[in-house]
Steps between C-alpha positions, in 0.01 A plus 500: 500500500768750605710407196202564268436841656867584469495396133189709429652804674816456297303491173299807603814693589653410165188616317499828695867554419450430128194727491691778677794476259267492199308801630824689567628425151168603347474824693863587421451452127150646498562800723568726206208368297250647744612856423542490122267442209582186304173477306469618141184492291620667181618351175823298524793663317651309210853633546674499837851622581659439839832678555701403807800705599688249711614676818320816388264699712463862613871576569619364165226687312558821698877491440448455124254791497737717704785418260287597200379812677855615569602442140208714381490781755875515570540761776194707408268322741446181696262258334442155359413365158236233547543167329226423249352224711504700824253729320253217438144584612496252791769456764488236772731350759551135590666324791765246409560269798501126436412201719801542730672830430431873485804520269393248235668376185392512136376141485246537780386850404458412132306191613268729696446718193457215253288264715362695798677278753764566765791260511858470624787706365667306220190294415334538159124441475482236772361513852705517821515119518648497148246236398207692351545677166316822417370587155610845381296777341699447180415128491133577563491752217678258267217255563252775407666551163724797572851499360765533773833682502775512764783753471788580734828689497651220711503130418157377397523217757553748787252517788261770375447378142495139624217586740264532204565155350693277744427318827808412704584453869809716446591765247843334479351219289582695187525197273158378614366852446646499148321171429172652619562791266549260210175322586295811586359552149522875564541702185792736558803509726737793455809659652750297696611142446500186713755453779513119493344383172687168532475466877745616769764251381433552130415133444123507451282546189513859378183681609521726195509199271202356683322832446590485131347152481183646653469746213693802629692719260821595685665822382808671640618758250392861478372465144301187579344659808406824322340296220255324733128549434160340550592225253810391693322235705622417850824685567791503743695819422835517680702819498826452304697679776476341845710516815628194685161467674320489163350846556497810283770756582411776744333780308784736597744256328288427192636617164262737324421264213458188716155364582328627815207386712270724295596312180399167654174653619418638156585169335283326756207713389575417136512125570204482738249734336194300399117526513476286817729726700822455693666534841861612523715526814811715462762511775765766547718257693825694516350779710519245780855394419620860494335570834649188657837653410391845623568647155254790468619602154437153357168471684377831359592409144330160521190665646499734199544194273188350657314827435591475131363145494178621663472770233478227235191369680360853534525550123308175455245614760414811301409277204277281722404716801185312598658155464837548671622493861852600605634435851842619616623387839794353689536175691693648796755769579872431484787672679310731733553788256426846637515854369699678767833434671643601837786705355282694254219586740198643319688541172526268200726517196360258243705658223800318648345166403530619141879467522469122527547339159511128584369259762694357792512170310661655194762657729560156652540335161687766305716657772539290815534156340777602253682701767491213746639262236837675478549696822614364835337596827817681603521704179133592464427867552193716459682744273512234226121495485417870536455552122247214489321624812467838332377347172249261658374699800613858443688513832834682511772580754587860585814492286307407184507768231119498486448523875406868481233420239352222716486646851236258619683199362836548674585220739567604858797361694255279689354363175846441351595295805181298469594423140854400598362260761251359250768451235717306744208267561408476131854401399488219757351186336143447619585164658769663713299798621423508867239772541428618850147586608527863391644406159220251440249780554693743278577268207238226512588236243614748235843614386606736779638766266198504267239517773698767685507711183123473453444583868721809480333625181149427632572671831634809323173509307295470820401134459524239775463122532421276797541150360644272233182294526126556463295713738138500612392830340159476326504527124323734260233384254424722199208408274338620180219343302203268540442423870756758616275621785548174692868579557443815701582487874728297725477121479706183510699373202274192487215740419672592173424146385145514635429827326647369175308173517176691555570743216595214265215272610722207596405267784 
């Protein structure tokens, strides 16, 4: 008798616990739904563009607008030049936390946007147990007859683009993601390449060849890409110029006649345009990478590259204003970017960012790597690199002949010493570096000299950073077109999916 009572009590306690957890999970995910409108009764748009600036939210947008404003107004007045999408008729804000972190990653946040579900950082379109797969808005629309396009300035198997077609317990499964791409039956992939098309060891069937066998036309020259049109069939368009991570170059490093994110967006429109409609997700992925490295100049230029891609959609919108919806948002913020720095007080000097001509990565590859190949640690000296520092970042020492013409760009004795210390660490092979706690905070995982240069330039401009990682700042949502009114207000990132699914009449 006592054993039976004990067993019943145990079962009841378990049921209460499960119910409590379920209720807590429901209320956490549903808390934002109670204060935002996710119901749409109008006509579903035929053409939907979703632009995601990876790592981009209010600080990244504001810094790009301040940079443009300074270039226009010079010293006549203080002002900004709004980006085209920040002038969209509807502006909203979304929270970005995931199932376990207020500082989430791209896999979990893109999962929230594409499926309406919270999950763990690093997980793509699966639940927190990594057993249940979620169907994405792109997959749902494909089933409805829409054509689907996925574009990114980073590798097309990276977390954000993958979150619209793949389902993996970890974003590191890049070969498995590539196989899902090949089997997705989506109509257009454009931008970056694949990191592990033959698996991490290079000994597995080529995912691109599998895609070719599934009917994909794979193009990787400028002429082939620019020739794409609605008769090209299913396409994987890979930029002919890629970095070691299979991504497009930073916009600040891109040659004028090389393809940009806007080109892949325009070609996506050309390939996808059809009477049944299309959905295209375009990611400005290198905004995030630049912000991880605390490189404001590179971040600003990639934000402007995303704006140019958005403008391709805006031109299309004006041809089909009642049938088109454009959403521009970010998945999370990266770097803890702020306008304002302790040493500049209430002043900013965004014109100084204009002196930067190349990214931190280009400085690594074209200056540091060659220098380190022939110089010893004992013989390395900052003076050897001053001409390159001037050419890449505009910074000069007081003895430079142009110092009087660049008063705000002259390095102080304190800054020169910081650069000497950073060079000593940079010349030391990475495996032999023993960073103390302070140096870990200062340099992160980047080349000490490069990141110190970007910090000095940014600080002179009145820009600060708090992190080399993501932060928990809410992200902006700009909308124009059919159903735009649903995106007004402050809501959770899962509500972006719910609003979209209502507007597009998918279950």
